C-alpha positions as a printed Julia matrix, in Angstrom:
316×3 Matrix{Float64}:
 -0.14  -0.05   -0.18
  1.55   2.73   -0.96
  1.06   6.07    1.07
 -1.42   8.62    1.67
 -1.92  12.36    1.72
 -4.81  13.21    3.96
 -6.34   9.78    4.46
 -7.32   9.61    1.21
 -5.65   6.74   -1.17
 -4.32   8.99   -4.15
 -2.72   6.6    -6.93
 -3.24   2.71   -7.43
 -0.48   1.0    -5.83
  1.29  -0.12   -8.81
  2.49   3.7    -9.54
  5.13   3.6    -6.99
  7.99   5.88   -8.15
 10.33   3.27   -8.8
  8.06   1.57  -11.23
  6.93   4.92  -13.48
 10.94   5.83  -13.59
 11.51   2.33  -15.05
  8.72   3.49  -17.62
  9.97   6.72  -17.98
 13.41   4.89  -19.18
 11.23   2.62  -21.24
  9.0    5.44  -22.84
 12.05   7.27  -23.37
 14.21   4.18  -25.01
 10.47   4.69  -27.7
 11.19   8.05  -27.66
 14.24   8.51  -29.14
 13.4    5.76  -31.94
 10.32   7.58  -32.79
 11.79  11.3   -33.2
 15.11   9.85  -34.6
 12.84   8.05  -37.01
 10.77  11.28  -37.71
 13.72  13.72  -38.54
 15.22  10.28  -40.45
 12.37  10.71  -42.96
 11.27  14.77  -42.78
 14.94  16.06  -42.3
 13.44  19.17  -40.11
 15.89  20.39  -37.69
 13.37  20.89  -35.33
 12.45  17.1   -34.97
 16.41  16.93  -34.93
 16.19  19.54  -32.15
 13.0   17.03  -30.51
 15.18  13.62  -30.46
 18.11  15.46  -29.06
 16.11  16.35  -25.72
 14.9   13.14  -25.34
 18.56  11.6   -24.95
 18.31  14.13  -21.97
 15.41  12.23  -21.03
 16.35   8.62  -20.58
 19.44  10.32  -18.93
 17.35  11.79  -16.55
 15.23   8.89  -15.66
 18.46   6.48  -15.49
 19.8    9.13  -12.45
 16.99   9.78  -10.93
 16.24   5.57  -11.53
 19.05   5.62   -9.24
 19.33   8.04   -7.08
 15.87   7.36   -5.66
 17.23   3.83   -5.03
 19.59   6.03   -2.71
 17.22   7.77   -1.22
 15.75   4.69    0.43
 18.33   3.53    1.77
 17.78   3.23    6.07
 19.83   5.3     8.06
 23.13   4.15    9.17
 26.32   5.54   10.72
 27.41   8.08    8.43
 23.62   8.93    7.26
 21.69   9.23   10.35
 19.16  11.49    9.24
 19.01   8.94    5.85
 19.77   9.56    2.39
 16.88  11.43    1.05
 18.05  14.58   -0.07
 20.39  12.36   -2.76
 16.33  12.67   -4.89
 18.2   17.01   -5.11
 20.83  16.17   -7.12
 18.31  14.11   -9.52
 16.68  17.09  -10.23
 20.49  18.83  -10.25
 21.41  16.77  -12.67
 18.23  16.57  -15.04
 19.1   20.48  -15.25
 22.48  20.33  -16.43
 21.5   17.48  -18.75
 18.41  19.95  -20.84
 21.32  23.43  -20.77
 23.47  20.89  -22.69
 20.74  18.82  -24.7
 19.79  23.21  -25.41
 22.62  24.34  -26.55
 22.92  21.68  -28.74
 19.51  22.54  -30.18
 21.01  26.28  -30.45
 24.11  25.47  -32.38
 21.96  22.44  -35.0
 19.58  25.48  -35.82
 21.93  28.74  -36.23
 23.71  25.97  -38.63
 20.05  24.65  -40.21
 19.29  28.85  -40.65
 22.51  29.84  -42.62
 21.92  26.95  -45.03
 18.04  25.78  -45.19
 17.33  22.51  -46.2
 13.61  21.54  -48.28
 11.27  19.02  -45.31
 10.76  16.16  -46.72
  7.64  13.39  -45.88
  6.32  15.75  -43.22
  3.0   13.32  -42.75
  5.47  10.98  -41.61
  7.38  12.76  -39.18
  5.09  14.74  -37.7
  2.45  10.72  -36.61
  5.91  10.04  -35.19
  6.93  12.82  -32.87
  3.02  13.14  -31.91
  2.82   9.58  -30.64
  6.28   9.98  -28.88
  4.16  12.98  -27.29
  1.48  11.12  -26.01
  3.02   8.46  -24.17
  5.53  11.95  -22.63
  2.35  13.85  -21.79
  0.75  10.55  -19.76
  3.75   9.27  -18.13
  3.82  13.25  -17.36
  0.65  12.61  -15.4
  0.8    9.77  -14.32
  4.01  10.99  -12.26
  2.4   14.25  -11.1
 -0.14  12.0    -9.27
  2.47   9.75   -7.89
  4.74  11.99   -6.95
  2.17  13.85   -4.36
  1.44  10.85   -2.49
  5.19   9.86   -2.2
  6.51  13.38   -1.66
  9.41  13.02   -4.44
 11.22  15.7    -5.65
 13.08  12.81   -8.33
  9.43  12.48   -9.61
  8.41  15.61   -9.5
 12.05  16.19  -11.44
 11.0   14.62  -14.65
  7.81  15.01  -14.82
  8.77  18.25  -15.27
 11.16  17.37  -18.29
  8.94  15.56  -20.18
  6.09  18.11  -19.87
  8.78  20.64  -21.07
  8.98  18.34  -24.18
  5.54  17.64  -24.63
  5.74  21.28  -25.35
  8.94  21.38  -27.57
  7.03  18.68  -29.87
  3.72  20.65  -29.54
  5.5   23.93  -31.12
  7.97  21.51  -33.21
  4.54  20.37  -35.02
  3.36  23.68  -35.35
  6.51  25.06  -36.94
  6.81  22.25  -39.56
  3.19  22.87  -40.45
  3.7   26.73  -40.7
  7.29  25.9   -42.8
  5.09  23.18  -45.32
  2.21  25.65  -45.93
  4.04  28.97  -46.05
  7.17  27.56  -47.93
  9.46  29.47  -45.41
 12.03  26.97  -44.46
 13.93  29.54  -41.85
 10.26  28.59  -39.8
 11.57  25.2   -39.26
 15.23  26.04  -37.82
 13.5   29.37  -35.98
 11.23  27.28  -34.04
 14.2   24.93  -33.37
 15.97  27.86  -31.63
 12.48  28.96  -29.46
 12.3   25.27  -28.58
 16.09  24.92  -27.33
 15.33  28.65  -25.41
 12.66  26.95  -23.99
 14.11  23.85  -22.28
 17.06  25.72  -21.48
 14.82  28.06  -19.15
 13.28  24.47  -17.85
 16.91  23.57  -17.55
 17.71  26.45  -14.98
 15.46  26.2   -12.78
 15.76  23.41  -12.74
 18.92  23.51  -11.33
 17.82  26.27   -9.03
 15.17  24.26   -7.45
 17.79  21.47   -6.3
 20.12  23.84   -5.23
 17.11  25.99   -3.19
 16.1   22.5    -2.33
 19.73  21.17   -0.7
 20.3   24.17    1.96
 17.49  22.56    4.08
 14.19  24.93    2.36
 11.33  24.81    5.54
  8.28  22.54    5.02
  6.37  23.82    1.99
  3.53  27.15    3.99
  0.24  25.64    3.36
  1.03  22.25    5.3
  2.85  24.45    8.0
 -0.17  26.52    8.27
 -1.93  22.89    9.27
  0.31  22.04   11.65
  0.48  25.59   13.95
 -3.48  25.22   13.55
 -3.09  21.38   14.84
 -0.67  22.61   17.41
 -3.46  25.41   18.46
 -6.05  22.46   19.15
 -3.99  20.97   22.12
 -2.78  24.1    23.86
 -6.97  24.79   23.51
 -7.31  20.82   24.77
 -5.09  21.4    27.58
 -7.19  25.11   28.42
 -4.79  26.98   28.19
 -1.82  25.04   30.29
  0.22  23.71   27.32
  1.7   25.75   24.65
  3.98  25.39   21.62
  7.47  27.43   20.35
 10.69  27.58   19.08
  9.08  25.8    15.5
 11.56  25.22   13.24
 11.09  22.68    9.8
 12.93  21.33    6.8
 12.34  19.46    4.26
 15.27  16.09    2.72
 13.72  14.4    -0.3
 10.09  12.5     0.65
 11.24  13.16    4.41
 10.18  16.27    6.57
 11.81  17.54    9.78
  9.87  19.3    12.89
 11.47  20.5    16.19
  9.96  22.41   18.42
  9.03  22.65   22.2
  6.74  21.89   23.8
  5.89  23.91   27.68
  3.49  21.59   29.82
  3.1   23.28   33.56
  5.79  22.36   35.56
  3.41  20.33   38.43
  2.59  17.95   35.74
  3.65  14.37   35.74
  6.54  12.95   33.82
  3.95  10.11   32.22
  1.28  12.82   31.78
  3.68  15.04   29.66
  5.15  12.62   27.58
  1.65  11.04   26.44
  0.72  14.47   26.17
  3.63  14.81   23.95
  2.95  11.52   21.89
 -0.46  13.04   21.22
  0.34  15.34   19.57
  3.36  13.28   17.66
  0.71  10.77   16.48
 -1.46  13.6    14.65
  1.05  15.55   12.81
  2.24  12.27   11.92
 -0.65  11.24   10.75
 -0.6   14.96    8.75
  2.29  14.22    7.01
  3.38  11.13    5.48
  7.0   11.22    6.16
  6.79  13.47    8.82
  9.94  13.45   11.89
  9.13  14.65   14.68
 11.38  15.91   17.82
  8.96  17.95   20.32
 11.44  19.05   22.89
  9.46  18.85   27.09
  9.59  21.74   29.29
  7.69  23.55   32.08
  6.25  26.59   31.78
  8.44  29.94   31.22
 11.37  27.92   30.82
 13.86  28.51   28.14
 16.91  26.02   26.71
 20.52  27.66   27.54
 20.3   28.07   23.67
 17.45  30.7    23.14
 18.71  32.46   26.47
 22.1   32.71   25.33
 20.07  33.96   21.66
 18.25  36.49   23.57
 21.86  37.89   25.29
 23.37  38.43   21.33
 19.79  39.61   20.19
 19.83  42.47   23.92
 23.58  43.61   22.69
């Protein structure tokens, strides 16, 4: 059984990140064959650019599959918090590959723009390209659905790349149809240049997002608001005698980490305080799949040495 979001099953059991990334490898191989044939029969540099990006899809899917496997390894002595951040390397690597492919496409398009060539058998070329586009679109849709449940950064990165490939293919088809209808051969390389700039932007964004995530970003604002609302409910249920502060969070792939202080009346027994903390932990873990929460118990009004030192530094 896959994990759930807000208690509701979102995807079939077979739609795991591993299975979908294996499917991505297979679809990438298929699209390489189809788009290379489309370029071969038509001579279109736009379709050539599309085929080149499919090689990037293949490399990205293979690397993402490897990183997801690494991310699921259990914690060890050298990595006590697990290996979840490995997925961010996948997104960054795929972004770099996209940037490299865009440079190659720009070079090929510039040469064709300077030396136009007639297009041939556009019908076959367009047909083969549209079949591969449909395969990429369906796989990306399944990946986005699964990524919501498994909170897989690698899956999101691969899905975004596939969506970019879909729009790229649509742009190429539009350019080829326009070139065939008007006889303006320069439209084909011009569209290829537009395709290259589009995927260059996507590649840079992927690298940027993975770099930001490696710097311990907080959990999503919407999720943080739900966590704070749950803590407020527990405080109210205790008649205002319990309160929470020093809430910090970070994300690491599919895992989320939460640290906070829970203040309870000083006269409470340790057993009662621990039971109250367990109730809070249970609700938070049910709310956020993959959450690792660390709740430090403190008596009302107490501060840690770190808080006292921090307050003194701010005062000076």
